[in-house]
C-alpha positions as CSV (number, residue, x, y, z in Angstrom):
1,M,-3.2,-26.4,-9.0
2,T,-6.9,-25.4,-9.9
3,K,-9.3,-27.8,-10.6
4,Q,-10.6,-27.6,-14.4
5,P,-14.2,-26.9,-15.6
6,T,-16.0,-30.4,-16.4
7,F,-18.8,-30.2,-19.6
8,V,-21.6,-32.4,-20.5
9,A,-22.4,-33.0,-23.6
10,F,-25.7,-33.9,-24.7
11,R,-28.0,-34.4,-27.9
12,D,-31.8,-35.7,-27.7
13,H,-31.6,-36.0,-24.2
14,R,-28.9,-38.2,-24.5
15,L,-25.6,-38.0,-22.8
16,L,-22.7,-38.1,-25.0
17,A,-19.5,-37.1,-22.8
18,R,-18.7,-35.6,-20.1
19,G,-15.9,-34.5,-18.9
20,T,-13.3,-31.4,-19.6
21,V,-13.2,-30.1,-22.4
22,E,-10.2,-32.2,-23.5
23,D,-12.5,-35.2,-22.9
24,I,-15.2,-34.1,-24.4
25,V,-13.5,-33.0,-27.8
26,R,-11.4,-36.6,-27.9
27,R,-15.0,-38.1,-27.7
28,L,-16.9,-36.0,-29.8
29,H,-15.0,-35.0,-32.7
30,P,-15.0,-35.7,-35.5
31,R,-18.6,-34.6,-36.3
32,S,-20.8,-33.6,-38.8
33,A,-21.6,-30.6,-39.0
34,S,-25.5,-31.3,-38.6
35,E,-23.9,-33.1,-35.6
36,Q,-22.4,-30.7,-34.3
37,A,-25.0,-28.0,-34.4
38,E,-27.4,-31.0,-32.3
39,L,-25.7,-30.6,-29.5
40,R,-25.7,-29.3,-26.4
41,L,-22.6,-28.7,-24.1
42,L,-22.9,-27.3,-21.1
43,D,-20.5,-25.6,-18.4
44,E,-20.9,-28.0,-15.1
45,T,-20.2,-25.3,-12.4
46,T,-22.4,-22.5,-13.8
47,G,-25.2,-24.4,-16.4
48,R,-24.2,-22.5,-19.2
49,V,-24.4,-23.7,-23.2
50,V,-20.9,-23.2,-24.5
51,D,-20.1,-23.4,-27.5
52,F,-16.9,-25.5,-29.2
53,D,-15.2,-24.3,-32.9
54,W,-15.3,-27.7,-34.4
55,R,-12.8,-26.8,-36.9
56,G,-9.5,-28.3,-37.5
57,S,-8.3,-31.0,-35.1
58,A,-9.1,-32.2,-31.6
59,D,-5.9,-30.0,-30.7
60,D,-6.6,-27.0,-32.6
61,I,-10.4,-26.8,-30.8
62,V,-8.7,-27.6,-27.4
63,V,-6.0,-25.0,-27.3
64,R,-8.7,-23.2,-28.9
65,T,-12.1,-23.9,-26.6
66,N,-8.9,-23.4,-23.6
67,E,-8.0,-19.8,-24.3
68,Q,-11.8,-19.0,-25.1
69,L,-13.0,-20.0,-21.8
70,A,-9.6,-17.4,-19.9
71,G,-10.9,-15.3,-21.6
72,R,-8.2,-14.3,-24.0
73,G,-8.1,-11.3,-26.3
74,R,-10.5,-9.0,-23.7
75,G,-9.2,-6.7,-21.4
76,R,-5.6,-7.2,-19.2
77,P,-3.9,-10.2,-20.5
78,K,-2.4,-11.0,-17.5
79,L,-5.9,-10.8,-15.4
80,G,-8.3,-11.2,-18.4
81,V,-9.6,-8.1,-16.7
82,E,-12.8,-6.4,-18.4
83,S,-13.6,-2.7,-18.6
84,R,-16.7,-1.3,-17.1
85,E,-18.2,1.7,-15.7
86,I,-19.3,2.3,-12.3
87,T,-21.0,4.7,-10.4
88,L,-20.8,5.2,-6.5
89,L,-20.8,8.4,-4.4
90,P,-18.7,10.5,-3.0
91,R,-18.0,8.8,0.2
92,H,-17.8,5.4,-1.5
93,W,-14.6,7.1,-3.7
94,H,-13.1,8.9,-0.6
95,W,-13.0,5.1,1.8
96,L,-11.1,3.7,-1.8
97,D,-8.8,5.9,-1.8
98,E,-7.9,5.4,2.1
99,K,-7.4,2.1,1.7
100,G,-3.7,2.6,-0.2
101,R,-4.4,0.6,-2.9
102,S,-6.5,1.8,-6.4
103,A,-10.0,1.3,-6.3
104,S,-10.6,-1.8,-8.5
105,A,-7.9,-3.9,-6.7
106,T,-10.1,-2.9,-3.7
107,L,-13.0,-3.9,-5.3
108,R,-12.3,-6.9,-6.5
109,N,-11.6,-7.7,-3.3
110,L,-14.3,-7.0,-1.3
111,I,-16.1,-9.3,-4.4
112,D,-14.5,-12.2,-3.9
113,Q,-14.8,-11.7,-0.4
114,A,-18.6,-11.5,-0.4
115,M,-18.1,-13.9,-3.0
116,G,-16.6,-16.7,-1.1
117,E,-19.0,-15.6,2.3
118,A,-21.7,-16.7,-0.2
119,E,-24.3,-19.1,0.5
120,P,-23.0,-22.5,-0.3
121,N,-25.3,-23.7,-2.7
122,H,-26.3,-21.3,-4.6
123,V,-24.1,-21.2,-7.9
124,S,-24.8,-25.2,-8.0
125,I,-29.0,-24.4,-8.2
126,D,-28.3,-21.5,-10.6
127,A,-26.3,-24.0,-12.7
128,L,-28.6,-26.7,-12.1
129,Y,-30.8,-24.1,-13.4
130,W,-29.9,-23.8,-16.5
131,Q,-28.6,-26.9,-17.3
132,M,-32.6,-28.4,-16.4
133,S,-33.5,-24.8,-18.9
134,T,-31.9,-25.3,-21.7
135,L,-31.5,-29.3,-21.7
136,A,-35.2,-30.3,-19.9
137,G,-37.4,-27.0,-20.1
138,D,-39.7,-28.8,-22.6
139,L,-40.0,-32.0,-20.7
140,P,-43.3,-32.6,-18.7
141,G,-43.0,-31.3,-14.8
142,F,-39.6,-29.1,-15.9
143,E,-41.6,-26.0,-13.5
144,E,-42.9,-27.9,-10.9
145,A,-39.1,-29.4,-11.1
146,T,-37.5,-25.9,-10.8
147,R,-39.7,-24.4,-8.3
148,N,-38.5,-27.4,-6.2
149,L,-35.1,-27.2,-6.7
150,Y,-35.3,-23.3,-5.2
151,A,-37.5,-24.8,-2.7
152,F,-35.1,-27.1,-1.7
153,D,-37.6,-29.6,-1.5
154,W,-35.1,-32.3,-3.2
155,D,-37.7,-35.5,-3.3
156,A,-40.3,-33.9,-4.7
157,A,-37.1,-32.6,-7.4
158,E,-36.0,-35.7,-7.9
159,R,-39.7,-37.5,-8.5
160,I,-40.1,-35.9,-11.1
161,V,-36.7,-35.6,-13.0
162,S,-37.7,-39.3,-12.8
163,T,-40.1,-39.2,-15.6
164,W,-37.7,-38.0,-17.8
165,P,-35.9,-39.6,-20.1
166,E,-33.1,-42.0,-19.1
167,D,-29.6,-40.3,-19.6
168,L,-31.2,-36.9,-18.4
169,S,-32.8,-38.7,-15.6
170,R,-29.6,-40.6,-14.0
171,Y,-27.6,-36.8,-14.7
172,F,-30.1,-34.6,-12.9
173,I,-30.8,-37.1,-9.8
174,E,-27.2,-37.1,-9.8
175,R,-26.7,-33.8,-9.6
176,L,-29.8,-33.0,-8.0
177,H,-28.0,-35.1,-4.8
178,A,-25.1,-33.4,-5.4
179,A,-27.0,-29.9,-4.5
180,A,-28.6,-31.3,-1.4
181,N,-25.0,-33.0,-0.1
182,T,-23.7,-29.4,0.0
183,G,-25.3,-28.5,3.3
184,R,-28.6,-26.4,2.5
185,G,-31.9,-26.9,2.6
186,P,-34.6,-29.2,4.7
187,S,-32.6,-32.0,6.8
């Protein structure tokens, strides 16, 4: 069973909800159009903003959002594949042809292996940066906090974040501690 992605919802530096798509929708539906426009919903894994289509019942929203996040409607339906063109040298194509499976399957396998070997903290730091940029990019110390984030200076980043509005501060301190505990950065 795969773990469901989690999301966080803020409005005006105030944490409104956190959890799965269903958790967020059940907590925040129904809202007026103006309230929905003020919500900032972020995927906690990637740090990227996610747009929920708030039309219809809570069940409709959950189904539609989960389908959107699963990537249905693009690429091959069972795989969610997105077709793009890549350019390789003849020796690369020759090597791929020798593998005995499709070039696409071989490349997907190689990419999956490389992603598994990526720096353990890289994704969480990038996600944290995108969250900070979206939710706190206009706050004092934002640039210095992100510099400290990428320098793995957790204490300096936490000192800055602790001066931000209460919900943001609490949320980002928790996220900084999680990033620090992934095993990367100064001892």
